[in-house]
C-alpha positions in Angstrom: 2.3 -8.5 3.0 0.4 -10.9 4.7 -0.7 -9.5 7.9 0.8 -5.9 8.3 1.4 -4.7 11.4 2.2 -0.8 11.6 4.5 0.5 14.4 7.3 3.0 14.5 10.5 2.1 12.7 9.0 0.0 10.1 10.5 0.0 6.7 8.7 -0.1 3.8 11.4 -0.5 0.5 9.0 2.0 -1.6 5.9 4.4 -1.4 4.0 1.6 -3.0 4.8 -1.0 -0.3 3.5 1.5 2.2 0.1 2.2 0.1 -0.2 -1.7 -0.5 -0.1 -2.6 3.1 -2.5 0.5 4.1 -4.9 -0.9 1.6 -4.6 -4.8 2.8 -4.8 -3.6 6.7 -8.1 -1.0 5.8 -9.7 -4.7 4.2 -8.6 -6.8 6.9 -9.5 -4.8 9.5 -12.7 -3.0 8.3 -10.7 0.6 8.7 -11.8 3.5 6.1 -9.0 5.3 5.3 -8.2 8.3 3.4 -4.7 9.7 2.1 -4.2 12.5 3.9 -0.5 13.8 2.4 1.3 12.2 -0.2 4.0 13.9 -2.0 7.8 12.7 -2.4 9.0 13.1 1.0 5.9 11.9 3.0 2.8 9.9 3.0 -0.1 9.6 5.4 -3.1 7.4 6.0 -5.7 8.2 8.4 -8.8 6.7 9.6 -12.0 8.8 8.3 -14.3 7.7 11.2 -14.4 10.4 13.7 -14.1 7.5 16.3 -11.4 5.8 14.9 -7.8 6.7 16.0 -5.8 4.6 13.4 -3.3 6.3 11.3 0.2 5.8 9.8 2.7 8.4 8.5 5.5 7.9 7.1 8.5 9.7 5.7 11.2 9.3 2.9 14.4 7.9 4.0 17.3 10.0 2.7 19.8 8.8 -0.2 16.5 5.7 -0.9 13.6 5.1 -2.2 12.2 3.3 1.2 9.5 4.7 3.5 9.8 4.7 7.4 6.7 5.2 9.8 
């Protein structure tokens, strides 16, 4: 993923791709995030800095390995 842009409705084929995109975004934009929730049906990434309001929340699509924001 060259330049991930997170938006509502963005579909990731797997949870791993979501994590990779979040990692890349963290490095590219200097965000320090932590994965708040991570289970089989949902995953989120949130900026640790109190002043930073960035976060991404994705849920598992039914009958698929895909996750959507």
